[in-house]
C-alpha positions in Angstrom: 35.4 49.1 113.8 33.2 51.0 116.2 34.3 54.3 114.6 33.1 53.2 111.2 29.9 52.1 112.6 29.2 55.6 114.0 29.9 57.1 110.5 33.4 58.5 111.1 35.5 58.3 108.0 39.3 58.3 108.7 40.2 58.8 105.1 42.4 62.0 104.8 40.3 64.8 103.4 37.0 62.8 103.6 34.0 65.0 104.4 35.9 68.3 104.2 35.3 69.1 100.5 33.3 72.3 100.1 31.7 73.6 97.0 30.2 71.8 94.1 31.9 68.7 92.9 33.2 68.9 89.3 33.1 65.2 88.5 33.0 61.7 89.8 35.3 60.9 92.6 35.5 64.5 93.7 33.7 64.8 97.1 30.8 62.8 98.4 27.5 63.8 96.7 25.4 62.0 99.4 26.5 64.5 102.1 24.4 67.6 102.5 25.8 70.7 100.7 27.0 73.5 102.9 25.6 77.0 102.2 27.8 79.4 100.2 29.5 82.2 102.2 28.6 85.7 101.8 31.1 88.6 101.4 32.8 89.5 104.7 32.0 86.2 106.5 34.7 84.2 108.0 35.7 81.0 106.3 36.0 79.0 109.5 33.1 80.5 111.3 30.8 77.5 110.8 33.4 74.8 111.3 32.6 72.3 114.1 35.4 71.6 116.6 37.3 68.4 116.0 36.4 65.4 118.1 38.9 64.4 120.6 40.4 60.9 120.4 38.6 58.3 122.6 41.8 56.8 123.8 44.7 58.7 125.5 47.9 59.4 123.6 50.8 57.0 124.4 53.3 58.4 126.8 53.8 59.1 130.5 51.4 61.0 132.6 47.6 61.2 132.5 45.9 62.3 129.3 43.8 65.4 129.1 40.2 65.3 130.2 37.3 65.7 127.7 36.2 68.9 129.5 39.7 70.6 129.2 40.0 69.5 125.6 36.6 70.9 124.6 37.4 74.2 126.3 40.7 74.6 124.5 39.2 73.7 121.2 36.4 76.2 121.6 38.8 78.9 122.6 41.0 78.2 119.6 38.0 78.1 117.3 36.7 81.4 118.6 40.0 83.2 118.3 40.6 81.9 114.8 37.1 82.9 113.9 37.6 86.5 115.2 41.0 86.9 113.4 39.7 85.5 110.2 36.6 87.7 110.3 38.8 90.8 111.0 41.0 89.9 108.0 38.2 89.3 105.7 36.2 92.5 106.6 36.7 95.3 104.0 37.3 98.9 105.2 34.3 101.0 105.5 33.6 103.6 102.8 33.5 106.5 105.2 36.8 105.7 106.9 39.8 107.8 105.8 43.1 106.0 105.3 45.3 109.1 105.5 46.2 110.5 108.9 46.5 114.2 109.5 50.1 115.4 109.6 51.4 117.6 112.3 54.4 118.7 110.2 54.6 122.4 109.3 56.6 124.2 106.6 57.1 127.1 108.9 58.7 124.9 111.7 62.2 126.0 112.8 65.2 124.1 111.4 66.1 120.9 113.2 69.7 120.2 113.8 70.7 116.9 115.4 73.0 117.1 118.4 75.6 114.9 116.7 75.8 116.9 113.5 79.1 118.5 112.6 79.0 121.4 110.1 81.3 121.1 107.0 83.3 124.3 106.3 85.1 124.9 103.0 88.8 125.4 103.4 89.9 128.9 102.4 93.5 128.9 101.2 95.5 132.1 101.2 98.5 132.8 99.0 101.0 132.0 101.8 99.3 128.7 102.7 100.0 127.2 99.2 103.6 126.5 100.3 102.6 123.6 102.5 99.9 122.3 100.1 102.3 120.3 97.9 104.8 117.9 99.4 108.3 119.1 99.6 111.1 117.4 97.7 114.4 116.5 99.4 117.8 116.6 97.9 117.8 112.8 97.8 114.7 112.8 95.6 116.1 115.4 93.2 119.5 113.6 92.9 117.8 110.2 92.4 115.7 111.6 89.6 118.8 113.1 87.9 120.8 109.9 88.2 117.9 107.7 87.0 117.5 110.0 84.0 121.2 109.9 83.1 121.2 106.1 83.5 118.3 105.7 81.1 119.6 108.4 78.7 123.4 108.6 78.8 123.5 110.1 75.3 121.9 113.3 76.5 124.7 114.0 79.0 126.4 116.8 77.1 123.1 118.6 76.4 121.6 118.3 79.9 124.7 118.6 82.2 124.4 122.4 82.3 120.8 122.4 83.6 121.7 119.5 86.0 124.6 121.5 87.5 122.4 124.6 87.9 119.8 122.6 89.7 122.4 121.1 92.1 123.9 124.4 92.8 120.5 125.7 93.9 120.1 122.7 96.3 123.7 122.3 97.6 124.2 125.3 99.8 125.7 123.8 103.0 128.5 121.3 103.8 125.9 118.7 104.9 124.1 118.8 101.6 127.5 118.6 99.7 128.4 115.5 101.7 125.0 114.0 101.0 125.4 114.7 97.3 128.8 112.9 97.2 127.3 109.9 99.1 124.3 109.7 96.7 126.5 109.8 93.6 129.0 107.4 95.0 126.4 104.9 96.0 124.7 105.0 92.6 128.0 104.6 90.7 129.2 101.7 92.8 125.9 99.8 92.9 125.1 99.8 89.2 127.8 98.5 86.8 126.3 100.3 83.8 126.5 103.6 85.6 130.3 103.7 86.3 131.2 105.6 83.2 128.4 108.1 83.4 129.0 108.5 87.1 132.7 109.3 86.6 131.8 111.9 83.9 129.3 113.5 86.3 131.8 113.6 89.1 134.4 115.3 86.9 132.0 117.9 85.7 130.7 118.7 89.2 134.2 118.9 90.6 134.8 121.9 88.3 131.3 123.6 88.3 129.9 123.3 91.8 130.1 126.6 93.4 130.1 125.5 97.0 133.6 124.9 98.4 133.6 124.7 102.2 136.8 124.6 104.4 136.4 120.8 104.9 136.9 120.2 101.2 135.3 120.7 97.8 133.4 118.1 95.8 136.4 116.4 94.4 138.2 116.2 97.8 135.1 114.8 99.5 134.7 112.2 96.7 138.3 111.0 97.0 137.9 110.7 100.8 134.8 108.5 100.2 136.8 106.4 97.8 139.6 106.1 100.4 137.1 104.8 103.0 136.0 102.0 100.6 139.6 101.3 99.6 140.7 100.7 103.2 138.1 97.9 103.5 139.2 96.0 100.3 140.4 92.9 102.2 137.1 92.6 104.2 135.2 93.0 101.0 137.1 90.2 99.2 136.3 87.9 102.1 132.6 88.9 102.3 129.5 87.4 100.9 128.6 87.4 97.2 126.7 90.7 97.3 129.6 92.4 99.1 132.0 91.1 96.5 129.8 92.3 93.7 129.7 95.8 95.1 133.4 95.8 95.6 134.0 94.8 92.0 131.8 97.6 90.8 133.7 100.0 93.0 137.0 98.9 91.4 135.6 99.5 87.9 134.2 102.9 89.0 137.7 103.8 90.3 139.1 102.9 86.9 136.6 105.1 85.1 137.3 107.9 87.6 141.0 107.7 86.9 140.3 108.1 83.2 137.8 110.9 83.4 138.6 112.9 86.6 140.8 115.9 85.7 142.8 117.7 88.3 144.1 121.2 87.6 147.8 121.5 88.4 149.7 124.6 89.7 150.8 125.5 86.2 147.2 125.5 85.0 147.3 122.3 83.0 144.9 119.4 83.4 146.2 116.0 84.5 144.9 112.8 86.1 144.7 112.1 89.8 147.9 110.4 90.7 146.5 109.1 94.0 144.1 106.9 91.9 147.0 105.4 90.0 148.6 103.9 93.1 145.2 102.8 94.4 144.5 100.8 91.2 147.8 99.0 91.5 147.0 97.9 95.0 143.5 96.8 94.1 144.7 94.6 91.3 147.3 93.0 93.6 144.4 92.3 96.0 142.3 90.7 93.2 145.2 88.5 92.0 146.0 87.5 95.6 142.7 85.5 95.6 142.4 84.1 92.1 138.8 83.3 92.1 136.7 83.5 88.9 134.9 86.7 90.0 138.1 88.4 91.1 139.9 87.5 87.9 137.1 88.6 85.7 137.1 92.0 87.5 140.8 92.3 87.1 140.6 91.5 83.4 137.9 94.2 82.9 139.9 96.8 84.7 143.1 96.1 82.7 141.2 96.2 79.4 139.7 99.5 80.4 142.9 101.2 81.8 145.8 99.0 80.8 147.3 101.2 78.1 146.9 104.4 80.2 148.3 102.7 83.3 151.3 101.3 81.5 152.2 104.7 79.9 151.9 106.4 83.3 154.1 103.8 85.0 156.7 104.0 82.2 156.9 107.7 82.5 157.8 107.3 86.2 160.2 104.5 85.5 158.1 101.7 87.1 157.5 98.2 85.8 154.2 97.5 87.5 152.6 96.3 84.3 155.3 93.6 83.8 154.7 92.4 87.4 151.0 92.1 86.8 151.4 90.2 83.5 153.8 87.8 85.4 151.2 87.2 88.0 148.6 86.4 85.3 151.0 83.8 83.8 151.5 82.2 87.1 147.8 82.0 87.6 147.4 80.3 84.2 149.9 77.6 85.3 148.8 77.0 88.9 145.3 78.4 89.7 142.2 76.3 89.3 140.1 78.7 87.3 137.4 77.9 84.8 138.1 77.4 81.1 136.4 80.7 80.2 138.3 82.7 82.7 141.6 81.1 81.5 140.7 82.1 78.0 140.1 85.6 79.1 143.5 85.8 80.8 145.2 84.5 77.6 143.5 87.1 75.5 144.6 89.8 77.9 148.2 88.7 77.7 147.9 88.7 73.9 146.3 92.2 74.0 149.2 93.6 76.0 151.8 92.0 73.7 150.1 93.9 70.8 150.5 97.2 72.7 146.9 97.1 73.9 145.7 97.1 70.3 147.1 100.5 69.5 148.4 101.2 66.0 151.0 103.9 65.6 150.2 106.7 63.2 151.8 106.2 59.8 154.6 108.5 58.7 153.5 111.8 57.4 153.1 112.0 53.6 152.5 114.7 51.1 148.9 115.3 50.1 148.1 113.7 46.8 147.5 115.9 43.8 146.9 115.3 40.1 150.5 116.2 39.5 152.3 113.9 41.9 149.8 111.0 42.0 149.0 109.1 38.8 146.1 107.3 40.4 144.5 110.5 41.6 141.5 110.1 39.4 141.3 106.3 39.8 138.4 106.4 42.2 136.5 109.2 40.4 133.3 108.2 38.6 133.1 108.1 34.8 130.3 109.8 32.9 129.1 109.7 29.3 128.0 112.4 26.9 124.8 112.2 24.8 126.7 110.5 22.0 128.2 107.9 24.3 131.7 109.5 24.8 133.1 108.8 28.3 134.7 111.5 30.2 136.1 112.0 33.7 137.4 114.8 35.9 140.8 114.5 34.2 139.4 115.6 30.9 139.9 119.4 30.7 137.2 119.8 28.0 134.5 118.4 30.3 135.6 119.8 33.7 132.7 122.2 33.9 130.2 119.6 32.7 131.6 117.1 35.2 131.3 119.5 38.1 127.7 120.3 37.0 126.8 116.7 37.1 128.4 116.2 40.5 126.4 119.1 41.9 123.2 117.8 40.6 123.9 114.4 42.1 124.5 116.0 45.4 121.2 117.8 45.4 119.1 115.0 43.7 120.9 111.7 44.2 117.8 109.6 43.7 117.1 110.9 40.2 120.5 109.8 38.7 121.9 106.4 37.8 125.5 105.3 38.3 126.7 106.8 35.0 125.2 110.3 35.7 122.3 109.9 33.2 118.9 110.8 34.4 116.9 107.8 35.4 113.6 107.3 33.7 110.9 106.6 36.2 107.3 105.8 35.6 107.8 104.0 32.3 106.1 100.7 32.0 108.0 97.7 30.8 106.0 96.9 27.7 107.2 94.4 25.1 107.3 95.2 21.4 104.9 93.3 19.1 107.6 91.0 17.7 108.9 90.2 21.2 105.4 89.5 22.5 104.7 87.2 19.6 108.0 85.3 20.2 107.2 85.0 23.8 103.7 83.5 23.1 105.3 80.9 20.8 107.8 80.0 23.4 105.0 79.5 26.0 103.0 77.2 23.5 106.1 75.1 22.8 106.7 74.7 26.5 103.2 73.5 27.1 103.4 71.0 24.2 106.6 69.5 25.6 105.0 69.1 29.0 102.1 67.1 27.4 
């Protein structure tokens, strides 16, 4: 109450409005108006210091004395006044804002101590050999095998270039062994490559020029097959992946027996007899463990090579095929195989009973001629003359005309109809006036019946 009596208004913003009031309620008109500021004068230069509170602030410790408070307020006011005045003062007209530069265009070049100069590489003709990465034999063979796997139909046309490339790479015994291993691995890991791999092995066995003392390509390939053959029992007892690779190896060995040709002493080409005995032992191993996977592999092998194997065994007086069929019949009676595998085994037995689907050639007969065969002209086409007279090749009067029509049909088959007459193309199907009138009457009668 004493504060209000002394004229101190505690309302926020009271008594601090400067400038002219723009309306009622804006500032106190009874207070004296402060003079307007000139340019360059500080805004807070005429402000009076705030009065210190009469009572001390709550809290521990003695409050500040009036003398110390007044000194701090005066110091703050003077510092703010100086800074505000300096900020508000404009630069003098004669003062230059651009400093004089000490840089010179003729100064020596400055090179930092950490700078590393960049030099362009100069390649000589001999240095280009190491510029591109070198390919290995494995890369070349892998590209060749991938190409043959994706395009098996181009084997005949590309095998010459492939053999020339491999002859340029295979120059030592180590590279020859590496080539055999790469082809064997690819042929026994991909079921769809067994046939192409066997054909490739047969061609390379006759056309690779390198033949070291340790063995040529065919001998090293058969040695690699022998190594896998010796591990057949372990492969059958292995995991699923090992069994899958072994089954692919069995099919590759069957393809190799059909395609690999060995030159005998007499100069004739024959199949490798060592593979014949290996296939018999492999089928015995598969039937000894009549699981579905083993039985399916055995069925595929017999469908592939059954007729050739039986002929070879019969020539040597062996009944191995009868023994295999007997084992299949025993499996059908005793083994717990799936219904689909059982059906495959039954179809295989039926195929063997029909001589593996082979049909013997019919007895030789004389070539049919118009003299000894009354039906010689039965399948010949019949043509018609301009007046509608039919004639065939048997008519002597029209033999030349008949041959002329046949020649024209061979050259321009699309321009002739079945009877040899020239087809009329481009004609529009237009009705005659009488037909058009009858058609309109028919349409009108149909509409009336619907109504």
